[in-house]
N, C-alpha and C positions, 0 to 999 in steps of 0.2 A: 732358507727359502727367500729371505729378503735380499740376500746378495744375488741370488738368481734373477730376481726381478730387476735389480739394478743393472745387471749385465744386459738383460733384454732391452731395457730402456735405452742404454748406451748404443746398442746395435741399431735400434730403431732410429735414434737421433742421427747416427752416421748415415743411414740409408736415406733419411729425409734431406740431409744436407747436400746429397748428390743430385744432380739433375737427372731427369729420366734418360736412360741409356737406350741407344738404338740397338735393334736386334736384327739378325739376318732373317730373310723370309723363310729359310729352311727351318728356323727355330720357331717361327710363328705359324707356319702352315704345313699342310701335307698336300700331295697331289692326288686327285681322285683316280682310283684304279691302281695306284702304286701301294700295295699292302701285302702283308703276310697272310697265308692261309693255313689254318690249323689242320693237322693230320693226326689220325689215331689208328691203332691196330691192336689186335689180340694175338699174343704169342706165348711161347714156352721158353723158360730158362732151364737149362740142364747142366749137369756137372756139379751140383751143389754138394757140400760135405754133410749130408744128413740134415740140412736146415731148410728143406723144401716144404711143400704143402703136406699137411696131414690128410691123406686122400680120403679117409673115412668121413671127414668133415667138408671136403671140397670135391664132390664127385665130378665137377666139370673138368678138373685137371686130368682125371682118369679118362674121361670121354675124349678129351683133346689128344691124349697119348694114343688111344686106340685108333682114332681117326687118322692121326699122322702115320701110324704103323701100317694101316690099310692102304694109304697112298703109296707107301714104300713096298707094297706087296707082301706084307706080313699079316697073317690072319691068326688071331688068338682063338684058342678053343673056347666054346661057350661056357659061361660060368666062371671064367678066370678072374680071380681076385688079385688086383695089383696094389702093392704097397710101395709107392715110389717116394722116398724121402729126399731124393736128389733132383726133383723136378718141381718147378713153381710156375703157376699161371700168372702172366703179367699183362699189363696194359702199356703199350708203347705210344708215346706222344712226341710231337715235334711241330715246328712251324716251317712251312715252305716259303722261303724268301721270295720277294718280288723278282720277276724276270729269271728265276732259276731254270736252268736248262738240263735236259737229260744227260746223265753222266756226272753231274756235280754231287758232292757229298754234303750232308748236313748232320748236325749233332742230334741225338735222340735221348729221351728220358725213359727209363724202364721202371715201372712201379708194380709191386706185388698186389694182386687183387684177391689172393687167398690168405692163408695163415702161415705163410713161410716166415721162418725166423730171420733169415738173412739171404740176400742175393749175392753175397761176396764169393768171388771165384767162379760164378756161373757164366754160361755162354748162351746168348740169345739165338734161337734158331730163326731161320729166314721167315720174316713176318711182313706181310703186305700192309702198307699204310694208306688209308683211304681218306678222302675229303668229305665234305658235307654232301656232295652229290653222289657218293657211293663209288666213285672211280678210284682206281689205284694210282697214286702219284709217286710213290717211293717204295723201296724194299729195304728192310732193316735186318741186320745180322751183325754179331760181333761179341766180344768179351765185355762183360759188365764191370764197370769200375765203381766200387762203393767206397765212400769216404769214411764210413764208420768202422768200428771194430767191436767185437763182443767176445766174452769168455764166460764159461760157467763150470762149476765143479761142486759136487756135494750139495746141491740145492741152492747154492749161491751163484749169482751171475752179475756181471758188470757189462754195461753197454755204453759205448761212446758214440755220439751222433746217431744217425738213423740208418738202419741196415736194410730196410725193405724197399729202398729207392736207390737206383744207380744211374749212371750216365755212360753213354758210348760216344766218344768223339768220332766224328765222321762215320757214324754207324749206319747211316741210311744213304742209299743212292737214288737220286731223282730219276724217275722213269718216264714222267710225263710233264710237259710244261703247261702252265696256266695261260690261256690266251689273254693278251693285253690289248686294250683299246686306246692306249696312250697316243694322243695326237690325232684321233679320229676327227674328221671335219676340220683339220688344221687348227685345232684349239685344245687347250688343256684347262683344267679347273683346279684352282687353288682353294683349299678349304682351311679356314682358320681353325685352330685348335680350341678356341673359345669364341663364341658368338659375340661380336661387338661391331656395331655399325660404324662407329668412329674409326676403329682400326681398319675395317674393310675399306673405308674411304681413303685412308692414308696409304694403304697398299696400292690402290688404283692410281693414286697420284704419283707415287714413287715409280711404278712401272711405266706409266705414260711419260713421265719426265725423262726416263732413261731411254726408252725404245721409240717414243713418239706417241702422239695423241691417238686414241681409239684402239690401242693395243689391249688394254685391260678394261673390263666392265664389271661392276659389282652387281651380282644377281640378287643378293640379300645380305644379311648381316654376317654370313659365314662364307659364302661361295663367291669367288672372283673368277670370271671367265677371261682367259688370256689367249690371244691369237698367236699361233706358233708357226714356224716354217713347215713346209710340206716334206722336205727331205729329212730322213731320220738322222743323218749325221748333223745337219744344221739344227735340228730340233734338240738333240742332246746338248750341243754347245749352248743353245739358247736357254735351256732349262738350267744349265750350270751357272750361267751369268745371272739368270733370274733369281735363283735361290740365294745368291750372295748379296743381293741388294739390301741395304740397311733401311729399316723402317722403325720409327719410334711409336710403339703401341700406345693406345689410350690407357689411362689408369684403370678403367673399368669400374664396376660396382663396388661400393663400400660393403665389406663383408667381414663378419666375425664367425670363425669356426670354433665350436666348443665340443670337446670330447668329454661326455658326462662320466665315462668310466675311469679315465685317467686324470681328469681335471685340467687337461691341456687347453689353452686358449691361444688362438692365432688370429691376429687382426692385420688387414692390409693398411697401406699408408693413407687411404682416402677416408678412413673412419674419423668422424668428427663428433663433437658434443655441443649441445646448447648449454648455457649457464645452468649449473646445478650444484647441489651440495650432496656429498656422499659421506655417510656415517658408517662406522664399522667398530664393533666391539666383540671381545671374546668372552664367553661364559663357559667355565669348566667346572665339572662336578667330579670330585674324587671320593670314592667309597673304599675304606680300608677296614680290615678286621684284625684285632689283636687278641691272641689266645690268652686266657687267664685261668690259672689252676685254682679250683675251689677245694680246700682241705677241711674235712669235718673235724669237730672237736674230739679229743681223746675219749675212747670208750663210748662214743655216741652211737656206734653202729652204722654210721654213714659211710659213703664211698667217695673217694677222690674223683672228681670230674673236671673236665676242661670245658670252659665256657668261652664264647666268642663275644667280644665287645666291638660293636660296629661303630665306626666313625665316619660321618658324612661331612665333607668340606666343600663349600661352594666358593669359587674364586672368580671374580669378574674383573677383567682388565678394563681400565678406563677407556671409554670410547673416544674416537676422534672424528671430527667433522672437517672435511676438506672441500673448499670451494673451487670448482673447475670453471674457468672462464669459457665463454662461448667461442666456437670455432677451434677448439683444442684439437690438435692432431694426434697421431698415434703415440709419439714420444711423450706428449704431455699427459695422455690418458694413462700410460704405463707408469709414469712418474707419480701421478696422483694415487694410483693403486698401491704403489710401493710406499708412499708416505703414510698411509693408514695401516700398513702391515698386512695387507690382504695376500692370502696365498692363492695359487692358481685355482684351487677348489672354491675359494670365496668369490673369485672373479665370475664364476658361473652365475651365482645368485645376484651379484651386483650388476652385471651387464644385462641380465634379464629384467631387473627392476628398472634400470635406466631406459631400456627399450619400452617397457610398459608406461613409463612416465613421459615418453616422447622426447627425451633428451639425447638419446643415442641415434645418430643418423647412419645406420648400417643394417644390413640384412643378417639376422641371426640364423646360423645353421648348426644344429646339434647332431653329432654323429656318435 
């Protein structure tokens, strides 16, 4: 654990030694309206080798089969009981890319919603995929590819990976395009991935320095309005140049992210400390039990019994106190924690105590 902290401290020191690097606008921002749209649908996977839904427990699978057969002109006699072990009801999900046009194909994910044991070898029947507005945007169909494998015999079974979820590459065909308002009113809006007024100001400055004054205007700490050409061809070329502009983002807020379940602690390079002293010591309690045989005297009529002798040992490692100077950066903080032998789990308590004492200048976020 101590070697791990040393490695973390070395990495942090190397990061701090480097100057802030410029990033492309396409890495810092997104364009309003240019986004994916989630699609979902309900369908049936057929052709399974006896690994489908147990229809007595999933009646919706039987209802779906009956409805599909009726659409095909097949009417079942009333009271017919179906036991279909080669059919599984599934949920089909995907994301419609920005500017996708009818005829293009996209990958889909097929997930069992019943109690099917495996979708391996199955075929997804034609399934409409709908958006949040209830409109059909794509149609899905194809052979399901499952990455796992399973086998069973005589009550024993072995399963590798997950068998109830599969993928179909290019399994859906786009049928409807999503209207795009890109370039409306001869302007586009850049949205920072993280709200920061200083970074927004730097983006405006970089754009205006390259294209001319008045081209970019910051609306708030996240959105920057940029005037664009009216012609679609010129607009595409303009956005291509715009996204490749280099901007050095502001360092942002000092923040410490702590995972209480795993003991992970992540700090950015703007975390600093006021002068403080940190003490750390380990107290361990060990309880052991040694069996002892109690043998009675000859002809006493007693019985041989086994007794347990409990031993309790308390061990306390010598505590250490480390003085941290004011203005310490991330590398110095990690070095100080390493010097007192603190584990990542210990850092949770130490950093919370530093924050309560007012010595830690950072926002604590526990996940």
